[in-house]
N, C-alpha and C positions, 0 to 999 in steps of 0.2 A: 836367147843370147843376152838381151838387155837385162832380163831378170837376173841372170847369173852375174852379170857385171855389177848390177845394183847391189846384189847380196854381198859380193866380194868387197866392193868399196865401202859399203855400210859397216862391214866388220872391221876394216882397217881404221876408218874414222871413228867407229864406235869404241874400239879398244883405246885409241889415243884420247878421245874425249872423256871416256870413263876414267882413265888414269888421271887426267888433269883435274876434272871436277870432282872425282871421287875423294881426293885428298881432303878437301874442305868438308865433304859430307861425313867422312869417317872421323873427323875431329869434333863432330857434334857432341859426342859423349863428354869431351873435355870442355868445350865451350859452354855447354848447358850446365856444367857443374861449377865453372868459374863465374859465369855471369848469371844474374837474376833475370827473370822475364822482362823486368823493366829495363835493365842494362841492354838486353838483346834487342828490345824495342827501340832503344836509342840508337844502337848500331844500325838497325834496319832503316830507320828514318834518315839517318845521316847518309846511308848508302843510296837511298832513293834521291836525296838532294844531289849527291855527287853524280848520279846517273843523268840527272837533268843537265848539270854542268858539262858532262862528257858529250852530250848531244851537241852542245854549242862548240865544244872543242873540236869535234870531228868534222862537222859541217860538210859531210859527204865526201871528205878527202880520201877515205878508204876506198870508195868506189872509183874516185878519180884516179887514184894510183893504179888500180887494177886495169882500168880502161886505157890510160895513156901509156902504161908500161908495155902493153902489147901493140898499141897504136904506133909507138915509136920504135918498135922492134926492127923494122926494115931499115931504119936510119942508123942502126948500130947501138952498141952498148953505151957509147958516149951520150947519146940522146936520152936513153933510159936513165942514165946516171943523173942527168940534169933534172929530169922529171922528179925522180925520187928525192933529190936534194932540195928542189924547190918546195916540195910538200913538207919536208922536214923543217926547212927554214920558216915556212909559213906557220907551222905548228908551234915552233919555239917562240915566235914573235906574237902571233895572235893568241896562242895558249897562255903565255905569261901574262898578257894584258887581261884576259878573261879571268884567270886565277886571282890576279890582284883586285879586279873589280868585285868578284864574288866574295873575296875575303873582307873587303870594305863593307859589304852588305851583311857580314856575319852577325853584328849586333841585332839587326832586324830579324834575320832568320832564327837566331837564338831565342828571341822573345816570342816569335810567332809559333815555333814548333817545339821548343824545349823549355818554355817558361823562364828563360834567362838563367838556366841552371848550369850551363857548360861554358867553358872558356873559348875565346876566339881562336886559341891555339888549335883546338880540335878541328875547326873549319879550315884553318891554314894548312894543316898537315893533310887532311883528307882531300882538299882541293888540289894541293900540289901532287898528291898521289895519283889523282885522276889524270893530270897532265903527263906525269911520268908513265902511266899505264898506256896512254895513247902513243907516246914515243916508242915504248917497248913493242906494242902491237904492230906498229908500222914496220919495224925491222923484221919481226917474225913473219909478217905477211909476205915479205919478199921471198921467203923460202917456198911458200905455196905457189907464188907466181913463177918460180923457177922449177916447179914440179919436184920439190924435195920434201915430200910429206913427212918423212921420218925426222928430218931436222926441225920442221915446223912443230911436230908433236914433242920432240925432245926438248927444245928450248922452252916451250910452253909448260912442260912438265917440271923443268928446273925452276921456273918462276913460281909454280904452285907449291913445290916443296920448300923453296927458300922462304916464301911468304909465310907458310905454316910454321916453319922453324923460328922465324923472327917474331911472329905474333906470340908464340908460346914463350919465347925468351922475354919479350917486353911485358907480357901480361902475367905469366905464371911465375917467372923468376924475378923480374925487376919490379913487379907490382904496379905497372902503369895503367892497368884497367882498360877502359874503352879507348883512351888515347893510344895505348900500346898496340891495340888492334889495327888502327889506321897507320900508325908509324911503321909497323912491321910490313904492311902491304906496300907502303910507299917506298921504303928502302929496298924491298925485293924488286919492285918495278925499276928502280934506278939501276941496280946492279945488273939485272937481266937486259935492260935497254942498252947499257954499255957493252955487254957481251954480244948482244944481237947485232948492234951496229958495227962492232969490230969484225964479226963474221961476214958481214956483207959490205965491208968497207970499200970494195971495188965499185959500189954504186953510190958512193959519196963524193961530192965535189963542192967544197966550201971555198974554192979559190975566188968566188964572186957571189954576190947576192942575186939569185935567179928570179928577181921580181917580175921579169917580163912574162913569166909563166903564170903568175898569180891570178890575173883576171880570167884567163882561160880555165884554170882549175876551179876557181870560185863559181864561174858560170856553169860548169858541169856539176859541181857538188852541191851548191846552194839549193837548187830545186828539190834535192832529195831530203833536205832538212825538215820541211813540213811533214813529210811522211814519217821520218824518224821521230819527230815530236809527237805525232799522232799515235805511233806505236808505243812510245814512252807513256803516253796518257793511258792507253789501254792496259799497259803492263803494271802500272804503279798506282792508279787511282784508288785501288782497294786499300793500299797502305796509308795513303793520305787520310782517307775517311775513318779507318779504324783508329789511327792515331788521334784524330780530332775528336771523335765521339767517345772513345773508350780508353785512351791513354796508352802509355808505353808498355804496360804489362800485357794488355790485350794484343798489342802489335807484336810483342815478343813471341807470344804463343802462336800468333798467325804466321809470323816469319818462320818459325821452326816447322810448322806444318807444311809451309810452302817449300822448305828445303827437301822434304821427303818426296814432293812431287817432282823434284829434279831428277829422280830416278827415271821417270818417264821422259823427261826432256833430254836426257843423255842419248836414249835410243832415237828420239825424234831428230835431234841435231845430226846424228850420224846418217839417218835417212836423207835429210834435206841436203847435206853436203854431197852424198853419193848420187842422189836423184837428179840434181840440177843439170849437170851436163847431159845425162841420159834424156831428160825432159826436153832440153833444147834440140837434141838430135831427133827425137821422136816427132816434135812439132813440124819438122821439115821432111818427114818420111811418109810414105803411103800408109804404113801401118800405125801411124801416130794415134788416131782415135782408139784403136783396139788396145794399144799399149796403155793409154791413160785409163781406159775402162778397167782393164785387168788390175792395174796398180791401185786404182781407187777402191775396188772391191777387196783386194788383198790387204791394203792399208787399213781399211775400216775394220775388217774382221780381226786382224792381228792387233791393231792398236787398241781397239775397245776391249779386247780380251786382256791386254796388259793393264788397262785402267781398272777393270773389274778385279783382277788379281791383286793389284796394288791396294785397292780399297779393302779387300779381304785381309791382307797382311798388315795394314796400317796400324791397328792397335798394338800389335806385337813389335813392329818396327820402332814405333815411337817410344814405347816403354823400354825397349832394349837399348836404344841409342841415345836417350836423353835422361837428364836428371828428373827426379820426381816432380819438380815444379812445372815441367813442360808436358806431362803425360796427357793432359786434356787437349792437346793440339791435334790428336789423330783424326777427328771427324772431317776436317777440311782437306785432308790429303787426297782422297779419291775425287773430290769435287774439283780441286785445282788441277788434277791430272788431265781433265778435259781440256783445259786451256792449252797445254802442251800438244795434245792430240790435234786440236783444230788448227793450231799454229802450223803444225807439220803438214796438214792436209791442204793448206793454202797453195802450196806450190803445185798441187795437182788440180785443185778446183779453179785456179785462176789462169789456166792454160790459154784460153781464148783471148784474154786481154794481152798476154805476152805475144801470142802469135800475130795478133792484129796491131801490135805496137801501140796499144792503148793503156800503157802502164800508169798514166796520170789518173785513170779511173780508180786504180788500186789505192792511191793516196786519198782520193775523195771518200771512198768506202771506209778506209781506216779512220778518217776524221769523223765521219758520221757515226760509226759504231763507237768511237772514242767518246763522243758526246753522250751516246746512249749509255755507255758504261758509267759516266759521271752521274747520269740521272738515276740509274738503278742502284748505284752505291748510295746516293743521297736518300733514296727511298728505303733501302733495306738495311744498311749498316746501323743506323740509329736503333732499329728494332731488333735486329738479329745478330749484331756484332760481326765477328769474323766469319760466321757461317753465311750471313747475308752478303758479305764482301766476296766470298768464294763463289757463291751462286751467281752474283751479279757479273763477275768476271767471266765465268764459264758461259753464261747466257749471251753476253756481248760477243764473245769469240764465235759462238755458234751462229749468231745472226750475221756476223761478218762473213763467215764461210758460205751461208745460204745465199746471201746477196752476190757474193763473188761467183758462185756456181751459176746462178741464173743469168747474170750479165755475161759471164764468160761463154756460156752456151750459145748466146746470140751471135757471137763473133766467130765461133768455131764449133760446129756440131759434133761434139764428142759422143753425145748420147750416153751419158753416164747411167749406170744401173740404179736409178733413183729409188726404185721399190726396195731393192736389196739393201741399199745404204740406209734408207729410212728404217727398215727393220733392224739393222745392226745398231743404230743409235738408240732406237726405242728400247730394245732389249737391254742394252748397256746402261741406259739411264735408270730403268726400273731396278736392275741388279744393284747398281751403286747406291740408289736410294734405300733399298732394302737392307743392304749391308751396313749402311751408315746409321739408319734410325731404328732398325729392328733390335730388340733386346738380344744381346750377344749370346749365342749358343754355338760353340765351336763346331759341333757335328753338323747342325743345320746350315751354318754359314759355309762350311766346306762343301757340302752337297750342292747347295745352290750355286756356289761359285763355279764348281767344276762342270755342272750341267750347262750353265750359261756359256762358259768358255768353249765347251765342245760344240755348242750350237753356233757360236760365233766363228769358230774355226771352220765348221762345215760351210758357213756362208761365204767363205773366201773362194770356194770352187765355183767356176762358171758353169753355165748350163751344159755346155759341151762336155765338160769333165764329168758331170753327173750322169749324162747319157752313157758315157763309156763305162762308168762304175755299174750302172744299172744293167748294161748288156753283159758285163762280166759276171755279175751276180746271177743273172738269169741263166747264163751258160752253165753254171755249176749245177743247176737243178733240171736242165733239159737234156 
């Protein structure tokens, strides 16, 4: 039953997520012909800086809204309205102050990361866009809290389409270049934020400043900030090092390769969204360990099969979707796909920490592996460039998962099928390495890929399933 529900919800969220994120992916042929690799590297570096600012803007308020929205449900819609409005007021005041401070630091950021070559206007526009995006996402998130997934997906899709249209207008028609990219995104967030808040206006109350809620909200959300910062470090350290040691052109190629690994992350995000409520239910059920074992084995076989197949297709995908200057980006696609896979597995492997309410350990593990990620990037990026960064990121995420599994198992004995899972990862790593570094021969690559995928798919079956298959096969000959 849970497996069927997981599959159903994954499809729903997967379709919505693929539609939203797929728009920017399918614009790669346009972007990689308008922008040079150096331009694309500048956009990526600016995006990384904006992501850091966004972590400060959010400050755990997204989680606070989810928690207190349901916490105040029994007190009525008026109480929920005050919570939502208090968070929005906090974001407007705190966010504006942070954007102003960050913009004042623009000359320093410009000199450190861009050699003083871009105007402070680029920073002001991109930082303002980050604030507008948080305001928009807060309004859209209310649809999810109200169990209206199609409205959530629909408004998110409108934002993605409008952003793409405005970016093309400013960049391609009006010739605004890199500035047009961020200007289009910011204006789309502004328009959709206005639309989103209009649609949930019954949850707005600006008749007063609800500052009495701010200390409570900050106390809830602020402790989540270090974990978010650690995750940011794990997710973006590779970009910082590639930019520093090899410049904007190398970062542009790396960023394009990373975009193709998003194909993997679309499926992973759909799984994470669908799996979370099922995981919470399973933790408090007698069949919880069995469910987690089954999902772990299934996720490993299917997920690693997807990584292998994406690696096989990566040369043709990159050459088909990008301009000639970006064709050399394909080797990092398969390696970075492991990052998405391990990120998705965390919600399975960390079950014991959640069940024992030891979630602070997760933040500590993330911080430790974030520091490890810095060290590996420091050692490998100067020598191996983007490939070194991709391997450093994948290895860091893998160690994060291993530590999470070992510690989680101490708090809740799931008895994961470690032998099978180790075999799955080993086969997948060797296949990806062979497909990435072996001299390309289409027939050989296709044979190896499909043999490995068949083996991995077979590994998803549990021992009891193999016993049934064996008995049925024996019955045919007896």
